[in-house]
VEXDREN-2710 file (C-alpha; in Angstrom, 1 decimal):
% VEXDREN-2710
k/r/px/py/pz
1/MET/-42.3/-7.7/39.8
2/ILE/-39.8/-7.2/37.0
3/PHE/-41.4/-3.9/36.0
4/GLY/-41.2/-2.7/39.6
5/ARG/-37.5/-3.3/39.8
6/MET/-36.9/-1.7/36.4
7/ARG/-38.9/1.3/37.5
8/LYS/-36.8/1.6/40.6
9/PHE/-33.7/1.3/38.5
10/TYR/-34.7/4.1/36.2
11/VAL/-35.8/6.3/39.1
12/LEU/-32.4/5.7/40.7
13/LEU/-30.6/6.3/37.4
14/GLY/-32.5/9.5/36.9
15/PHE/-31.6/10.7/40.4
16/VAL/-27.9/9.9/39.8
17/LEU/-27.9/11.8/36.5
18/MET/-29.6/14.8/38.0
19/GLN/-26.9/14.8/40.7
20/ILE/-24.1/14.6/38.2
21/ASN/-25.6/17.4/36.0
22/GLY/-26.4/19.5/39.0
23/ASN/-22.8/19.4/40.2
24/ALA/-21.2/19.5/36.8
25/ASN/-20.3/23.2/37.0
26/THR/-18.8/22.9/40.4
27/SER/-16.9/19.7/40.0
28/ILE/-15.2/20.2/36.7
29/ASN/-12.6/22.9/36.3
30/THR/-12.4/24.3/32.8
31/GLU/-9.1/25.9/32.1
32/PRO/-9.4/29.2/30.2
33/GLN/-7.2/27.9/27.3
34/ASP/-9.7/25.1/26.7
35/THR/-12.4/27.7/25.8
36/PHE/-10.3/29.9/23.4
37/PRO/-10.5/29.7/19.6
38/VAL/-7.9/27.7/17.8
39/PRO/-6.3/29.2/14.7
40/VAL/-6.9/27.1/11.6
41/ASN/-5.9/27.4/8.0
42/ILE/-3.1/29.9/8.7
43/LYS/-0.5/29.5/6.0
44/ASN/2.9/28.5/7.3
45/GLN/1.9/28.6/11.0
46/LEU/4.5/27.4/13.4
47/PHE/2.7/27.9/16.7
48/TYR/0.4/30.4/18.4
49/LEU/0.3/32.2/21.7
50/GLN/-2.7/33.2/23.8
51/ARG/-3.2/34.9/27.1
52/THR/-6.1/35.0/29.6
53/THR/-6.6/38.8/29.1
54/ASN/-8.6/38.2/25.9
55/THR/-9.0/35.8/22.9
56/ASN/-6.8/37.8/20.6
57/THR/-4.1/35.3/19.4
58/VAL/-0.5/35.9/18.4
59/VAL/0.5/33.7/15.5
60/TYR/4.1/32.8/14.6
61/ALA/4.5/31.7/11.0
62/LEU/7.3/31.1/8.6
63/ASN/8.2/34.3/6.7
64/ILE/8.1/33.0/3.1
65/ASN/8.5/35.4/0.2
66/GLU/6.4/35.4/-3.0
67/LYS/8.9/32.9/-4.6
68/GLY/8.4/30.4/-1.7
69/VAL/11.8/31.1/-0.2
70/LEU/12.4/31.6/3.5
71/ASP/13.4/35.2/4.4
72/GLU/16.6/34.4/6.3
73/SER/16.9/37.9/7.8
74/THR/13.5/37.5/9.5
75/PRO/12.5/33.8/9.3
76/VAL/9.5/34.1/11.6
77/ARG/6.6/36.5/10.9
78/VAL/4.4/37.5/13.9
79/PHE/0.9/38.8/13.7
80/TRP/-2.4/39.0/15.6
81/ILE/-5.7/37.2/14.9
82/ARG/-8.2/39.6/16.4
83/TYR/-11.1/37.2/17.2
84/PRO/-13.3/39.9/18.8
85/GLU/-13.0/41.8/15.5
86/GLY/-14.2/39.0/13.3
87/GLY/-10.9/37.1/13.1
88/MET/-9.0/39.8/11.2
89/GLN/-5.2/39.5/10.9
90/LYS/-3.2/42.5/12.1
91/ASP/0.5/43.2/12.3
92/LEU/2.1/43.9/15.7
93/ASN/2.8/47.5/16.6
94/PHE/6.3/48.6/17.5
95/ILE/5.9/48.2/21.3
96/GLN/4.4/44.7/20.9
97/LYS/7.3/43.7/18.6
98/ALA/10.1/45.2/20.7
99/PHE/8.9/44.2/24.2
100/ALA/6.2/41.5/24.1
101/TYR/5.6/39.2/21.2
102/GLY/8.4/39.9/18.7
103/THR/11.3/37.5/18.0
104/ILE/15.1/37.7/17.8
105/SER/16.6/35.3/15.2
106/LYS/20.2/34.2/14.4
107/LYS/21.2/31.9/11.6
108/ASN/23.4/29.1/12.7
109/LYS/26.3/27.6/10.7
110/ASP/24.3/24.3/10.2
111/GLY/21.5/26.2/8.4
112/THR/19.2/26.2/11.4
113/PHE/18.0/29.4/13.2
114/THR/17.9/30.1/16.9
115/ILE/14.7/32.0/17.7
116/GLN/14.0/33.8/21.0
117/LEU/10.8/35.6/22.1
118/VAL/11.8/39.1/23.2
119/ALA/9.7/38.9/26.4
120/TYR/11.4/35.6/27.6
121/LYS/14.9/35.1/26.2
122/LYS/15.6/32.2/28.5
123/LYS/13.8/29.8/26.2
124/GLU/15.4/29.1/22.9
125/PHE/13.7/27.7/19.9
126/ILE/15.4/26.1/16.9
127/LEU/13.9/26.5/13.4
128/LYS/15.0/23.7/11.2
129/LYS/13.7/21.3/8.6
130/SER/12.0/18.2/9.9
131/ALA/13.6/14.9/9.0
132/LEU/10.1/13.4/8.4
133/ASP/8.7/15.8/5.7
134/ASN/11.5/18.3/5.0
135/THR/9.4/21.3/6.1
136/TYR/10.4/23.9/8.6
137/LYS/9.3/23.3/12.2
138/LEU/10.1/25.1/15.4
139/TYR/11.6/23.0/18.2
140/THR/12.3/23.6/21.8
141/LEU/12.6/21.6/25.0
142/ILE/9.3/20.7/26.6
143/ASN/9.8/18.5/29.7
144/ASN/13.4/18.2/28.7
145/LYS/12.5/16.5/25.4
146/GLU/13.0/18.0/22.0
147/SER/9.5/18.9/20.8
148/GLU/7.8/20.8/18.0
149/ILE/6.1/23.7/19.7
150/LYS/2.4/24.2/18.7
151/ARG/0.9/26.4/21.4
152/ILE/1.9/28.7/24.3
153/PHE/-0.7/29.8/26.8
154/ILE/0.0/32.4/29.4
155/LYS/-2.3/32.6/32.5
156/ILE/-2.2/36.1/33.8
157/ASP/-3.6/36.8/37.3
158/PRO/-4.9/40.2/38.4
159/GLY/-2.3/42.7/39.5
160/GLY/1.0/43.5/37.8
161/THR/1.5/46.1/35.1
162/LEU/1.5/46.3/31.3
163/PHE/5.3/45.6/31.2
164/ASN/5.4/43.3/34.2
165/PRO/2.2/41.2/34.3
166/ASN/1.5/38.8/37.2
167/ILE/2.0/35.5/35.4
168/ALA/0.6/32.5/37.1
169/TYR/2.0/30.0/34.6
170/VAL/3.1/29.5/31.1
171/GLU/1.8/26.3/29.4
172/MET/3.6/24.9/26.3
173/LYS/2.1/22.2/24.2
174/GLY/3.6/20.4/21.2
175/LYS/4.7/17.1/19.8
176/GLU/7.8/15.1/20.8
177/ALA/10.2/15.2/17.9
178/SER/11.2/11.5/18.3
179/ASN/7.7/10.0/18.2
180/ASN/5.1/12.7/17.5
181/LYS/3.3/12.1/20.9
182/PRO/1.6/15.1/22.5
183/ILE/3.6/16.7/25.2
184/MET/2.8/19.6/27.7
185/GLU/4.7/21.5/30.3
186/ARG/3.6/24.3/32.7
187/PHE/6.1/26.5/34.5
188/LYS/6.3/29.8/36.3
189/PRO/8.8/32.1/34.6
END
């Protein structure tokens, strides 16, 4: 009698698991950014940017000279990680710097830097030393909270042009400056 109930239980459990596994692909929506490679061990990395068009990743890093000093004329260095080409690093070309992924920087009187992305100047970033560990971090408002930016993902839908893509949303992820908690915001530019 006990074995009969246990057998029914296991048959029912097996049926439920088959239903879950059979429907897994249709019931769970995987966002493209959840499948992309994450840059690791990149010296002086501030944040990275990815788009749905391919897994090539744009890295924004501190521009530190051979003496370990920040280059104040260009405090942020921007380059590609070309994952389809074995993860090689490659500099941006002129058009990419000037119109898409480059930065504009201005030194402020308090020693911080205001950084803007050339493609979206409405969002300002502040490069400053962290009170926690005295290293440079890049901060911006995410959900109206000062946050250290770690990742930007741009979902591009079909249509649009090279200089005017059809952007579905921009997702920014980081850590709140006040408590180090993860924070995320999506918006349509």
